[in-house]
Every structure is written in structure tokens, then in C-alpha cells.
PAZAPA-4460 file (N, C-alpha, C; in steps of 0.05 Angstrom, whole numbers, plus 32768, in hexadecimal, padded with zeros to 4 digits):
% residues 273
    n_x    n_y    n_z   ca_x   ca_y   ca_z    c_x    c_y    c_z   seq   type   mol
   8A6D   8D31   7BFB   8A82   8D21   7C01   8A83   8CFE   7C02     1      M     A
   8A8F   8CF1   7BF4   8A8D   8CDA   7BF0   8A91   8CC2   7C11     2      V     A
   8A71   8CAE   7C0B   8A72   8CAB   7C20   8A8A   8C94   7C2F     3      N     A
   8A94   8C9F   7C47   8AB0   8C97   7C4B   8AB2   8C77   7C54     4      P     A
   8A93   8C72   7C55   8A98   8C50   7C59   8AAB   8C44   7C45     5      L     A
   8AA5   8C4E   7C2F   8AB5   8C3C   7C19   8ADF   8C3D   7C26     6      V     A
   8AE2   8C46   7C34   8AF5   8C3E   7C43   8AFD   8C28   7C49     7      Q     A
   8AE5   8C1B   7C4C   8AEE   8BFC   7C62   8AF7   8BE9   7C41     8      I     A
   8AF0   8BEE   7C24   8AFA   8BE0   7C0B   8B1F   8BDC   7C15     9      E     A
   8B2A   8BED   7C1D   8B45   8BEF   7C24   8B51   8BDD   7C3C    10      T     A
   8B3A   8BD3   7C4C   8B45   8BC0   7C60   8B54   8BA8   7C57    11      W     A
   8B6B   8BA0   7C66   8B75   8B8E   7C69   8B62   8B70   7C74    12      P     A
   8B47   8B6A   7C6B   8B3A   8B61   7C77   8B21   8B4C   7C5F    13      V     A
   8B1D   8B33   7C61   8B07   8B29   7C49   8AF3   8B31   7C46    14      A     A
   8AE8   8B36   7C58   8AC8   8B3D   7C5E   8AC5   8B54   7C73    15      N     A
   8AC5   8B71   7C64   8AB7   8B81   7C81   8A93   8B88   7C70    16      V     A
   8A86   8B97   7C87   8A6C   8BA5   7C7F   8A70   8BB3   7C98    17      A     A
   8A65   8BD2   7C94   8A65   8BE9   7C9B   8A4F   8BFB   7CA4    18      S     A
   8A45   8C02   7CAD   8A2F   8C19   7CAC   8A34   8C2E   7CC7    19      A     A
   8A21   8C43   7CBE   8A26   8C5D   7CCE   8A06   8C69   7CCB    20      S     A
   89FF   8C6E   7CE6   89DF   8C78   7CED   89E5   8C8D   7CFB    21      V     A
   89DB   8CA8   7CF3   89D3   8CC2   7D0A   89BD   8CC5   7D17    22      T     A
   89C7   8CD0   7D2D   89A3   8CCB   7D48   8991   8CD9   7D36    23      F     A
   8994   8CDE   7D1B   8977   8CE6   7D10   896F   8CD8   7CF7    24      D     A
   897A   8CC0   7CF9   897A   8CA5   7CE4   8984   8CA5   7CC7    25      G     A
   8990   8CB6   7CC6   89A1   8CBD   7CA2   89B2   8C9F   7CAA    26      E     A
   89AF   8C96   7C98   89C5   8C75   7C94   89D7   8C77   7C7E    27      R     A
   89E9   8C6F   7C79   89FC   8C6B   7C69   8A0C   8C4B   7C71    28      Q     A
   8A0E   8C37   7C5A   8A1B   8C1D   7C61   8A30   8C20   7C4F    29      S     A
   8A44   8C04   7C4D   8A50   8BFC   7C35   8A57   8BDD   7C43    30      H     A
   8A54   8BD1   7C2C   8A57   8BAE   7C32   8A41   8BAD   7C30    31      G     A
   8A44   8B8B   7C38   8A2B   8B78   7C3A   8A23   8B78   7C54    32      D     A
   8A14   8B8D   7C67   8A02   8B90   7C7D   89F9   8B75   7C89    33      I     A
   89E9   8B67   7C74   89DE   8B4D   7C82   89F1   8B32   7C7D    34      D     A
   8A09   8B37   7C81   8A1A   8B26   7C85   8A25   8B23   7C9C    35      R     A
   8A25   8B08   7CAA   8A26   8B01   7CC9   8A42   8B01   7CC7    36      R     A
   8A47   8B0D   7CDC   8A67   8B12   7CEF   8A67   8B08   7D09    37      F     A
   8A76   8B02   7D16   8A7A   8AF7   7D2F   8A8A   8B1D   7D36    38      E     A
   8A73   8B1B   7D51   8A7A   8B32   7D5E   8A90   8B36   7D72    39      L     A
   8A97   8B20   7D80   8AB2   8B20   7D98   8A9A   8B30   7DAB    40      A     A
   8AB2   8B49   7DB5   8AAA   8B52   7DD3   8A94   8B6E   7DC5    41      S     A
   8A87   8B73   7DAD   8A76   8B7F   7DB1   8A62   8B77   7DB9    42      I     A
   8A61   8B53   7DBB   8A42   8B42   7DC8   8A40   8B50   7DE7    43      T     A
   8A4D   8B61   7DF6   8A54   8B6B   7E11   8A3C   8B87   7E10    44      K     A
   8A36   8B91   7DFC   8A26   8BA5   7DF3   8A0B   8B99   7DF7    45      I     A
   8A08   8B8B   7DE7   89E9   8B7D   7DE5   89E7   8B74   7E00    46      V     A
   89F0   8B59   7E0B   89F5   8B4C   7E23   89EE   8B63   7E40    47      S     A
   89FD   8B82   7E3F   89FB   8B8D   7E51   89D9   8B9A   7E51    48      T     A
   89D6   8B9F   7E38   89BC   8BA9   7E31   89A4   8B99   7E43    49      W     A
   89A8   8B7B   7E35   8993   8B6E   7E3F   899A   8B67   7E65    50      A     A
   89AE   8B70   7E6E   89A8   8B6B   7E89   89A1   8B7D   7E99    51      I     A
   89A4   8B9F   7E87   8994   8BBB   7E94   8973   8BB0   7E92    52      L     A
   8970   8BA2   7E7D   8953   8B9C   7E7B   894D   8B90   7E93    53      I     A
   8959   8B79   7E9E   8956   8B6B   7EB4   8956   8B83   7ED2    54      G     A
   8960   8B8D   7ECF   8969   8BAD   7EE4   8951   8BB7   7EE3    55      V     A
   8943   8BBB   7ED2   8927   8BD0   7EC4   8910   8BBC   7ED6    56      E     A
   8915   8BA7   7ED2   8904   8B91   7ED2   88F8   8B88   7EF2    57      E     A
   8910   8B92   7F01   8919   8B8C   7F1B   8925   8B75   7F24    58      G     A
   8930   8B60   7F10   8934   8B4E   7F19   8954   8B41   7F28    59      S     A
   895F   8B5F   7F21   897A   8B60   7F26   897B   8B83   7F2C    60      I     A
   8990   8B8B   7F38   899B   8BA2   7F3E   89B8   8BB1   7F39    61      T     A
   89BB   8BC2   7F32   89D7   8BC8   7F31   89E4   8BC9   7F44    62      L     A
   89DF   8BC1   7F5F   89ED   8BC3   7F78   89EE   8BA6   7F80    63      E     A
   89E1   8B93   7F72   89E3   8B7A   7F7D   8A00   8B6E   7F7E    64      T     A
   8A09   8B64   7F96   8A1B   8B57   7F97   8A23   8B3B   7F87    65      P     A
   8A39   8B3E   7F7B   8A40   8B23   7F70   8A5A   8B22   7F6E    66      I     A
   8A61   8B0A   7F6F   8A83   8AFE   7F76   8A8B   8B0A   7F8F    67      G     A
   8AA8   8B12   7F89   8AB2   8B19   7FA5   8AA5   8B2A   7FB2    68      Q     A
   8AB5   8B33   7FCE   8AA3   8B45   7FE4   8AA6   8B5B   7FDB    69      N     A
   8A95   8B69   7FD2   8A91   8B8A   7FC9   8A90   8B8F   7FAA    70      G     A
   8A8B   8B7B   7F9E   8A86   8B79   7F86   8A67   8B7B   7F7C    71      C     A
   8A5B   8B8E   7F6B   8A49   8B8D   7F62   8A46   8B8A   7F3B    72      T     A
   8A2B   8B89   7F3C   8A2A   8B87   7F1E   8A2D   8B9C   7F13    73      L     A
   8A2C   8BB3   7F1A   8A36   8BCC   7F16   8A54   8BCD   7F0C    74      R     A
   8A62   8BC4   7F1D   8A7F   8BBE   7F15   8A86   8BA7   7F0A    75      H     A
   8A73   8B9B   7EFF   8A81   8B7B   7EF0   8A78   8B8C   7ED2    76      L     A
   8A5F   8B94   7ED0   8A58   8B9F   7EC0   8A68   8BBD   7EAB    77      L     A
   8A75   8BC5   7EBC   8A88   8BDE   7EB7   8AAB   8BCD   7EC2    78      S     A
   8AB0   8BB9   7EC0   8AC4   8BAF   7EB5   8AD6   8BB0   7ED6    79      H     A
   8AC9   8BC5   7EEA   8AD8   8BC3   7F02   8AD8   8BB8   7F15    80      A     A
   8ACE   8B98   7F10   8AD0   8B83   7F2E   8AE6   8B77   7F39    81      G     A
   8AF8   8B7B   7F26   8B0B   8B6F   7F33   8B1E   8B5A   7F28    82      G     A
   8B0A   8B4E   7F14   8B11   8B31   7F06   8B21   8B33   7EE8    83      Y     A
   8B30   8B1C   7EE2   8B4A   8B28   7ED0   8B36   8B1F   7EB3    84      G     A
   8B41   8B20   7E9F   8B33   8B1F   7E80   8B22   8B08   7E88    85      F     A
   8B34   8AE6   7E92   8B24   8ACD   7E96   8B2A   8AC4   7EB1    86      D     A
   8B1A   8ABC   7EBE   8B24   8AAD   7ED2   8B0B   8AB7   7EE6    87      G     A
   8B00   8AA2   7EFD   8AF7   8AA9   7F0C   8B02   8AB9   7F29    88      A     A
   8B1D   8AB5   7F27   8B1E   8ABE   7F3F   8B2F   8AD9   7F3F    89      E     A
   8B25   8AE8   7F4E   8B29   8B0D   7F4E   8B45   8B11   7F53    90      P     A
   8B4B   8B27   7F47   8B6B   8B2D   7F42   8B74   8B4C   7F52    91      V     A
   8B5B   8B5C   7F5F   8B60   8B6E   7F69   8B3C   8B6E   7F7C    92      A     A
   8B3F   8B90   7F85   8B27   8B91   7F94   8B13   8B9E   7F76    93      R     A
   8AF9   8B9B   7F86   8AE4   8BA8   7F70   8AE8   8BCC   7F7C    94      P     A
   8AE8   8BD7   7F59   8AE9   8BF5   7F60   8B0D   8BF5   7F5E    95      G     A
   8B1F   8BF5   7F59   8B37   8BFE   7F62   8B47   8BFB   7F41    96      R     A
   8B3C   8BEA   7F35   8B4C   8BEF   7F10   8B34   8BE2   7F0A    97      R     A
   8B35   8BF0   7EEB   8B28   8BE4   7ED5   8B32   8BD0   7EC8    98      R     A
   8B2B   8BB6   7EC7   8B39   8BA4   7EBB   8B27   8B93   7EA9    99      I     A
   8B2E   8B9A   7E93   8B1E   8B8B   7E7F   8B18   8B6D   7E7D   100      Y     A
   8AF4   8B62   7E8C   8AF1   8B4B   7E86   8AE1   8B38   7E84   101      S     A
   8AE0   8B26   7E73   8ACF   8B16   7E68   8ABC   8B07   7E81   102      N     A
   8AD2   8AFD   7E93   8AC7   8AED   7EAE   8AAC   8B06   7EB5   103      T     A
   8AB4   8B22   7EBB   8A9D   8B2C   7ECB   8A81   8B31   7EB7   104      G     A
   8A86   8B32   7E9C   8A66   8B2F   7E8D   8A61   8B14   7E91   105      I     A
   8A72   8AFF   7E90   8A64   8AE5   7E94   8A55   8AE9   7EA8   106      E     A
   8A64   8AF2   7EC4   8A56   8AEE   7EE6   8A3B   8B02   7EDF   107      M     A
   8A37   8B10   7ECA   8A27   8B27   7ED1   8A0A   8B1C   7EC4   108      A     A
   8A0E   8B0B   7EAB   89FA   8B03   7EA4   89F2   8AE2   7EB8   109      A     A
   8A05   8AD9   7EBF   8A01   8ABD   7ED1   89EF   8ACE   7EEC   110      A     A
   89EF   8AE0   7EF4   89E2   8AEB   7F05   89CB   8AED   7EFE   111      A     A
   89CC   8AFB   7EE9   89A4   8AF9   7EDB   899E   8AE5   7ED5   112      L     A
   89AE   8ACE   7ECC   899F   8AB1   7ED3   899A   8AA9   7EE2   113      V     A
   89A5   8AAE   7EFC   899B   8AA8   7F15   8987   8AAD   7F1F   114      E     A
   8980   8AC8   7F15   8965   8ADF   7F28   8955   8AD5   7F18   115      A     A
   8957   8ACB   7EFB   8932   8AC7   7EEA   8932   8AAD   7EE9   116      T     A
   8948   8A96   7EE0   8946   8A87   7EE2   893E   8A80   7EC3   117      G     A
   8943   8A94   7EB1   8944   8A91   7E96   895F   8A92   7E85   118      I     A
   8967   8A80   7E74   8983   8A7F   7E64   898D   8A94   7E5A   119      P     A
   89A6   8A9F   7E5E   89AB   8ABB   7E50   89A4   8AB9   7E36   120      F     A
   89A9   8AA3   7E26   89A4   8AB2   7E0A   8987   8AB0   7E02   121      H     A
   8977   8AA5   7E13   8955   8AAC   7E14   8953   8AC6   7E19   122      T     A
   895F   8AD3   7E2C   8954   8AE6   7E38   8962   8B04   7E22   123      Y     A
   8976   8AF8   7E1A   8984   8B0B   7E05   8969   8B13   7DF2   124      V     A
   8967   8AF6   7DE6   895A   8AF6   7DD4   893A   8B03   7DD6   125      G     A
   892A   8AFB   7DED   8913   8B0E   7DF2   8910   8B2A   7DF9   126      E     A
   8923   8B34   7E03   892A   8B49   7E12   8936   8B58   7DFD   127      A     A
   8943   8B5A   7DF0   8959   8B62   7DD9   8953   8B61   7DBF   128      I     A
   8959   8B50   7DB3   895A   8B3D   7D96   893D   8B43   7D86   129      L     A
   892B   8B31   7D96   8912   8B2B   7D88   8903   8B4E   7D88   130      D     A
   8903   8B5F   7DA4   88F4   8B78   7DA0   8904   8B88   7D86   131      P     A
   891D   8B8C   7D82   892A   8B95   7D6A   8926   8B8B   7D4E   132      L     A
   8921   8B75   7D50   8925   8B6B   7D2E   8938   8B5F   7D29   133      G     A
   894D   8B53   7D43   8969   8B51   7D3A   896B   8B35   7D37   134      M     A
   8960   8B2D   7D1E   895A   8B0C   7D14   8973   8AFF   7D0D   135      T     A
   898C   8B0F   7D09   899F   8B05   7CFF   89B3   8B01   7D10   136      A     A
   89AA   8B09   7D30   89BD   8B0D   7D49   89BE   8AEA   7D50   137      T     A
   89CE   8AE2   7D5C   89D0   8ACA   7D73   89DF   8ACA   7D89   138      A     A
   89D9   8AC8   7D9E   89EF   8AC5   7DB4   89F2   8A9F   7DB6   139      L     A
   8A0A   8A96   7DAE   8A10   8A81   7DA3   8A29   8A74   7DC2   140      H     A
   8A32   8A82   7DD0   8A46   8A83   7DE0   8A3D   8A91   7DF8   141      G     A
   8A58   8A98   7DF9   8A60   8AB4   7E11   8A50   8AC2   7E10   142      S     A
   8A46   8AD4   7E2B   8A39   8AED   7E31   8A4F   8B00   7E28   143      A     A
   8A68   8AFA   7E23   8A78   8B13   7E26   8A82   8B17   7E0A   144      A     A
   8A7D   8AFD   7DF8   8A88   8AF8   7DD9   8A86   8AEB   7DC6   145      F     A
   8A67   8ADC   7DD6   8A5D   8AC3   7DBD   8A4D   8AD2   7DAD   146      G     A
   8A49   8AE6   7DA8   8A2F   8AED   7D94   8A38   8AF4   7D73   147      M     A
   8A27   8AEA   7D62   8A33   8AF0   7D46   8A10   8B0A   7D37   148      S     A
   8A19   8B1A   7D2A   8A04   8B2C   7D1E   8A0E   8B32   7D09   149      S     A
   8A03   8B47   7D02   89FE   8B54   7CE4   89FE   8B76   7CED   150      T     A
   8A08   8B83   7CD8   8A09   8B9D   7CDC   89EC   8BA2   7CDD   151      V     A
   89E0   8B9A   7CC9   89C3   8BA3   7CC6   89B3   8BA8   7CEF   152      S     A
   89BC   8B85   7CF6   89AC   8B88   7D16   89BE   8B9E   7D21   153      D     A
   89D3   8BA1   7D26   89E3   8BB6   7D2E   89DD   8BD1   7D2E   154      L     A
   89CF   8BD8   7D14   89CA   8BEC   7D11   89AC   8BF4   7D24   155      L     A
   8992   8BD4   7D23   8982   8BDF   7D36   898C   8BDD   7D51   156      A     A
   89A3   8BCD   7D5F   89AB   8BD7   7D76   89AF   8BF0   7D7D   157      L     A
   89C6   8BF8   7D6B   89C7   8C18   7D6F   89B4   8C2E   7D6B   158      I     A
   8998   8C2D   7D5D   8982   8C3B   7D61   8977   8C32   7D78   159      G     A
   8979   8C1B   7D8A   896D   8C18   7DA7   897C   8C27   7DB1   160      E     A
   898F   8C2B   7DAF   89A6   8C39   7DC5   89A6   8C5A   7DC7   161      I     A
   89A0   8C5F   7DB0   899D   8C7E   7DB0   8982   8C8C   7DB2   162      T     A
   896D   8C76   7DAC   8949   8C7E   7DAF   8948   8C68   7DBA   163      R     A
   894C   8C6D   7DDC   893C   8C50   7DDD   8921   8C45   7DE4   164      P     A
   891A   8C32   7DDB   88FB   8C20   7DE6   8901   8C0D   7DFB   165      T     A
   891C   8C02   7DFB   8914   8BE4   7E10   8921   8BEF   7E2F   166      L     A
   892C   8C03   7E2E   8939   8C12   7E48   892D   8C30   7E4A   167      L     A
   8930   8C32   7E69   8929   8C49   7E6B   8941   8C62   7E60   168      D     A
   8943   8C7A   7E56   8952   8C88   7E48   896B   8C8A   7E5E   169      P     A
   895F   8C92   7E7D   8976   8C96   7E93   8984   8C7F   7E91   170      A     A
   8977   8C68   7E93   8988   8C50   7E90   899A   8C4F   7E7F   171      T     A
   8992   8C53   7E63   89AA   8C57   7E51   89BC   8C6F   7E55   172      V     A
   89B3   8C83   7E60   89CA   8C92   7E67   89DB   8C8E   7E79   173      A     A
   89D6   8C82   7E89   89E7   8C7B   7EA1   89F9   8C64   7E93   174      G     A
   89EF   8C4B   7E8C   8A03   8C39   7E7B   8A19   8C4C   7E65   175      A     A
   8A10   8C5C   7E5C   8A22   8C70   7E46   8A35   8C85   7E52   176      T     A
   8A2D   8C83   7E78   8A41   8C93   7E85   8A56   8C8C   7E94   177      T     A
   8A72   8C91   7E9D   8A84   8C86   7EA5   8A75   8C7A   7EBF   178      A     A
   8A7F   8C5F   7EC1   8A7E   8C50   7EE0   8A9C   8C56   7EF3   179      Q     A
   8A9D   8C59   7F0D   8AB2   8C5E   7F1C   8AC1   8C63   7EFF   180      F     A
   8AC4   8C81   7EFC   8ACE   8C91   7EE7   8AF0   8C97   7EE5   181      A     A
   8AF7   8C92   7F04   8B0F   8C95   7F09   8B25   8C7D   7EFF   182      D     A
   8B1C   8C69   7EFC   8B2A   8C53   7EF9   8B3D   8C55   7EEB   183      L     A
   8B5E   8C49   7EE8   8B6B   8C42   7ED7   8B66   8C2A   7ED0   184      P     A
   8B75   8C1E   7EB3   8B6D   8C0A   7EAD   8B7E   8C05   7E97   185      G     A
   8B77   8BEC   7E88   8B87   8BE6   7E70   8B74   8BD8   7E5B   186      V     A
   8B74   8BEA   7E45   8B61   8BDE   7E31   8B6D   8BD3   7E1E   187      L     A
   8B66   8BBE   7E1E   8B73   8BA2   7E0B   8B84   8BA7   7DED   188      P     A
   8B99   8BA6   7DE7   8B97   8BAC   7DCE   8BAA   8BCD   7DCA   189      G     A
   8B9C   8BD9   7DE0   8BAA   8BFA   7DDA   8BC3   8C07   7DF1   190      L     A
   8BB8   8C00   7E08   8BC7   8C08   7E1E   8BBF   8C0E   7E37   191      G     A
   8BCB   8C1B   7E46   8BBF   8C1F   7E5F   8BAD   8C41   7E60   192      V     A
   8B9D   8C42   7E70   8B91   8C60   7E6D   8B8D   8C67   7E8F   193      Y     A
   8B94   8C80   7E93   8B8E   8C8F   7EB1   8B83   8CA6   7EA8   194      R     A
   8B59   8CA9   7EAE   8B58   8C90   7EB7   8B4A   8C7F   7E9B   195      P     A
   8B34   8C6C   7E9B   8B30   8C51   7E88   8B17   8C50   7E87   196      C     A
   8B07   8C6B   7E81   8AEF   8C6C   7E87   8AD8   8C53   7E6E   197      P     A
   8ACA   8C40   7E82   8AB0   8C35   7E7F   8A98   8C3C   7E86   198      W     A
   8A87   8C37   7E75   8A6B   8C36   7E81   8A5E   8C0E   7E85   199      G     A
   8A45   8C14   7E86   8A3D   8BF9   7E89   8A3A   8BE3   7E73   200      L     A
   8A4B   8BD6   7E68   8A4F   8BC9   7E4E   8A58   8BD8   7E35   201      G     A
   8A5C   8BE6   7E2F   8A70   8C04   7E25   8A87   8C0F   7E2E   202      V     A
   8A9C   8C10   7E1D   8AB7   8C21   7E1F   8AAC   8C3B   7E13   203      E     A
   8AB5   8C59   7E2C   8AB4   8C6F   7E28   8AD0   8C73   7E16   204      I     A
   8AC9   8C84   7E0F   8AE5   8C93   7DFC   8AF6   8C9E   7E0B   205      H     A
   8AE8   8CB6   7E21   8AF4   8CC6   7E2D   8B0D   8CD7   7E1F   206      G     A
   8B21   8CD8   7E29   8B3B   8CE8   7E1F   8B4E   8CCC   7E18   207      A     A
   8B46   8CB5   7E17   8B5A   8CA4   7E0F   8B6B   8CA6   7DEC   208      K     A
   8B7F   8C9F   7DF1   8B92   8CB1   7DD8   8BAE   8CA2   7DE1   209      S     A
   8BB4   8C8B   7DCE   8BA4   8C7E   7DB0   8B88   8C6F   7DBB   210      P     A
   8B77   8C74   7DA6   8B66   8C63   7DA4   8B55   8C56   7D8A   211      H     A
   8B44   8C3D   7D92   8B37   8C3C   7D77   8B22   8C3F   7D6B   212      W     A
   8B18   8C60   7D7D   8B01   8C6B   7D6F   8B13   8C83   7D5D   213      M     A
   8B01   8C99   7D55   8B1F   8CAE   7D47   8B24   8CC8   7D5D   214      G     A
   8B2D   8CDA   7D51   8B3B   8CF0   7D5E   8B21   8D02   7D63   215      R     A
   8B12   8D00   7D49   8AF5   8D0E   7D4F   8AD9   8D08   7D5F   216      R     A
   8AE1   8CF2   7D63   8ACE   8CE6   7D79   8ACB   8CF4   7D91   217      N     A
   8AB8   8CF4   7D9C   8AB3   8D0C   7DBA   8AB3   8CF2   7DC9   218      S     A
   8AC9   8D04   7DE4   8AC4   8CED   7DF8   8AB7   8CED   7E0A   219      P     A
   8A95   8CE6   7DFD   8A8D   8CDF   7E06   8A80   8CCB   7DF3   220      A     A
   8A85   8CC5   7DDF   8A82   8CAC   7DCD   8A8C   8C9B   7DDA   221      A     A
   8A78   8C78   7DD3   8A71   8C63   7DE3   8A75   8C4E   7DD2   222      F     A
   8A7A   8C39   7DD5   8A7E   8C1D   7DC7   8A8E   8C0D   7DCC   223      G     A
   8A93   8BFD   7DB8   8AA2   8BDF   7DCA   8AB5   8BD4   7DA2   224      H     A
   8AC8   8BCE   7DA8   8AD5   8BBA   7D94   8ADE   8B98   7D99   225      F     A
   8ADB   8B8E   7D8B   8ADB   8B71   7D8F   8AF4   8B5E   7D7E   226      G     A
   8B03   8B4F   7D8A   8B10   8B42   7D83   8B0F   8B31   7D67   227      G     A
   8AF5   8B33   7D5B   8AF1   8B2A   7D45   8AF7   8B47   7D28   228      A     A
   8B04   8B54   7D39   8B08   8B6B   7D21   8AED   8B77   7D23   229      G     A
   8AE0   8B7F   7D30   8AC7   8B8C   7D31   8ACA   8BA1   7D41   230      T     A
   8ABA   8BC0   7D38   8ABA   8BD3   7D46   8A9D   8BE2   7D46   231      M     A
   8A91   8BEB   7D58   8A7C   8C01   7D5B   8A7E   8C17   7D6F   232      M     A
   8A71   8C33   7D67   8A73   8C3D   7D7B   8A5D   8C53   7D77   233      W     A
   8A50   8C66   7D89   8A42   8C71   7D8C   8A4D   8C91   7D98   234      I     A
   8A41   8CA9   7D8D   8A4D   8CBD   7D94   8A36   8CD6   7D99   235      D     A
   8A32   8CD4   7DAB   8A12   8CE9   7DB8   8A1C   8D0D   7DB1   236      P     A
   8A3A   8D13   7DB2   8A3C   8D2C   7DA3   8A38   8D2B   7D85   237      V     A
   8A4E   8D20   7D7B   8A48   8D20   7D5D   8A2E   8D15   7D58   238      A     A
   8A1C   8D0F   7D5A   8A02   8CFD   7D5F   8A05   8CEA   7D45   239      R     A
   8A10   8CD0   7D42   8A1D   8CC9   7D30   8A20   8CAB   7D3D   240      T     A
   8A2D   8C9B   7D33   8A38   8C7B   7D37   8A40   8C6A   7D1B   241      S     A
   8A52   8C5B   7D27   8A5B   8C49   7D15   8A62   8C32   7D15   242      L     A
   8A5A   8C18   7D01   8A6C   8C01   7D0D   8A6E   8BF3   7CF8   243      V     A
   8A84   8BE6   7CF9   8A8F   8BD1   7CE8   8A9A   8BB6   7CF0   244      A     A
   8A8C   8BA6   7CE3   8A97   8B89   7CE8   8AA6   8B7E   7CCD   245      L     A
   8ABB   8B6D   7CE0   8ACD   8B5D   7CC4   8AC9   8B41   7CCD   246      T     A
   8AD3   8B2C   7CB9   8AE3   8B13   7CC0   8AFA   8B0C   7CCA   247      D     A
   8B0C   8B20   7CD3   8B2E   8B17   7CDA   8B2B   8B25   7CF4   248      R     A
   8B3D   8B17   7D09   8B37   8B1E   7D1D   8B53   8B34   7D24   249      R     A
   8B48   8B42   7D3A   8B5C   8B5A   7D3C   8B71   8B57   7D3E   250      F     A
   8B81   8B3F   7D48   8B9A   8B3C   7D5E   8BAE   8B39   7D40   251      E     A
   8B99   8B31   7D23   8BAA   8B2E   7D09   8BB3   8B44   7CFE   252      L     A
   8B9B   8B59   7D05   8BA3   8B71   7CF4   8BA4   8B89   7D06   253      W     A
   8BA9   8B8D   7D1E   8BA5   8B9D   7D31   8BB5   8BB7   7D2C   254      S     A
   8BC4   8BBB   7D23   8BDB   8BD1   7D1D   8BC4   8BDF   7D04   255      A     A
   8BC6   8BCC   7CF5   8BB0   8BD7   7CD8   8B98   8BEF   7CDF   256      D     A
   8B86   8BCF   7CFA   8B6B   8BDF   7D05   8B67   8BF6   7D11   257      A     A
   8B86   8BF6   7D24   8B8A   8C0A   7D2E   8B8C   8C23   7D25   258      L     A
   8B94   8C27   7D0A   8B9D   8C3E   7CF8   8B7C   8C45   7CE5   259      R     A
   8B71   8C2B   7CDC   8B5F   8C29   7CC7   8B45   8C36   7CDB   260      L     A
   8B3E   8C26   7CEE   8B22   8C30   7D02   8B1C   8C4B   7D07   261      W     A
   8B3A   8C62   7D10   8B3D   8C71   7D1A   8B37   8C7F   7CFF   262      P     A
   8B39   8C81   7CEE   8B3D   8C92   7CCE   8B21   8C95   7CC8   263      E     A
   8B17   8C77   7CC9   8AF6   8C74   7CC5   8AEB   8C83   7CDA   264      L     A
   8AE6   8C85   7CEA   8AD7   8C8B   7CFE   8ADB   8CB0   7CF7   265      S     A
   8AEF   8CBA   7CF7   8AF8   8CD5   7CF6   8AE3   8CE0   7CD5   266      D     A
   8AE8   8CCF   7CCF   8ADD   8CD3   7CAF   8AB8   8CD8   7CB2   267      A     A
   8AB9   8CC3   7CC0   8A90   8CC1   7CC4   8A89   8CD9   7CDB   268      V     A
   8A99   8CD9   7CE8   8A91   8CFA   7CF7   8A91   8D10   7CEF   269      V     A
   8AA5   8D10   7CD6   8AB1   8D2A   7CC7   8A96   8D2F   7CB9   270      T     A
   8A92   8D13   7CA8   8A7C   8D13   7C90   8A5F   8D1E   7C9D   271      W     A
   8A5A   8D16   7CB4   8A3E   8D1A   7CBF   8A3F   8D32   7CCC   272      Q     A
   8A50   8D44   7CD1   8A4F   8D5B   7CDF   8A44   8D68   7CCB   273      A     A
***
């Protein structure tokens, strides 16, 4: 069977690179996987993994109160803290709705900085990037969306998530399991879902339809897409993963992306079956 990643050649973007790696380590790629792209919201995964290292080190806990009354680190990392997309004022009580929030992730990162006294970009580098050899990755802005990286570096991150060495496997299992599982919410660019499951820093596919992942992805698949035109998922049932980075912002080709990303995702799951 032809490598399905060649599909990216038809995408309406100037530059794109993609790779897929199975849980057994079989890897395929297409395009310049060492080209640096803006990650946008895929940044949230890296930031969350750094914060979870802070949790395991005892600097902070998932139940640490942050922000409005009743809000904890767990709420913020799962978009259940009641904060809007941007802005410091809460728009709902914690644990009532899934409200996708850059602010919530930034508050979580700020809480770790306060607890450790270490700048967040330094903590991310020492906790995640350096140990994994992600030398092309840099946090140059918000903990929610301010990172650039390469497909090669994200393959290292995928390897860490599927075969943890920096975190206890139980921590990773918890992070990739739905938190406050029954909450309804809006997935930006797609619509309202009831429920709208998220783990810690990662979206969980669940029964969402339509979706940016494929119809062949399992409900347990998790990952993130970004406004820079980027996407990454890991499917523990299919035992494979996919990352695709582009340099065209999502809103400029969203209709095409929401057709092409699922098509590629389905092809990768079928190809690896």
C-alpha cells in the first residue's frame, strides 16, 4: 500500500510536513520533517507535560486552587475552570462547562512559575525539551500557543507519551482520560458537543462528530490541532499516531482542513491496521 502521507502534497498550503509512528516504533514521513513551524495550540500538550512533571516533583498538585473560588489546576488543564478563550475574568463557575481557554493554560503555567521560581520557558526546556532532545523546539511566547517546533521533535514527544520515561505511566494514563467527563462544550471551529471530553492538555475524540480526526480513530484517541494549521493525534487502540504541520493558518483553509485531516487520519489508521 502506498504511504498515505503523500496525500499532503494536495493540501492547499505552501509548506507541510507529516509523519506517523506506531506504538512499535515503525515510522513513515513525508516532507521536510526538520522544517520549523509554529505549533499554535499543540503548545498546550508540551506545556501540560511540563506542568505534570511539576506535579510529580511535588511543586504543585492537580488540586491546587488557582483563580476563582473552586477552580483547581485540574480544572484549568482540562478547560473546565470557567475562563473564556482569553481574559482574566471568569465567565462560568468551575466544572460547569467545557470552555476552551488559552487563559486557563496560561494561569496553570503561571502557578507553576510561582511555586518553583523558575521561568516557564526554562522549566519546559529542562523538564521536556532537553531530556527528549527536542533541540529545534522553542517556547517564545504564551504557554498556550507560543511554541515553534518540527515534525522530528514532535515524534520524540509522541514517543515519550506512548512510552513514558519522564512521567509515571499512571500520570500519563490519567492525563489522557476524560476529566469531568460529562461536561458539554464548544470545540472551536467545529461546534457544540454533549459531552465534550478533554484530558489534561489534550482533547479526547470521544463520540464527537464531525471531528478533525478521522472516523476510524477510536473514541480513546487524543491530541490537539492548532490555529497555525497544525494537528497531532495519538490513538491507543489503533496503536499509531499522526502529526502534520503547515504554515497556513487554520481559518484560511478550515473547510479544506476539516475534510483533508480526517481523510489522512483514516488512511493512516487503515494503513497501520
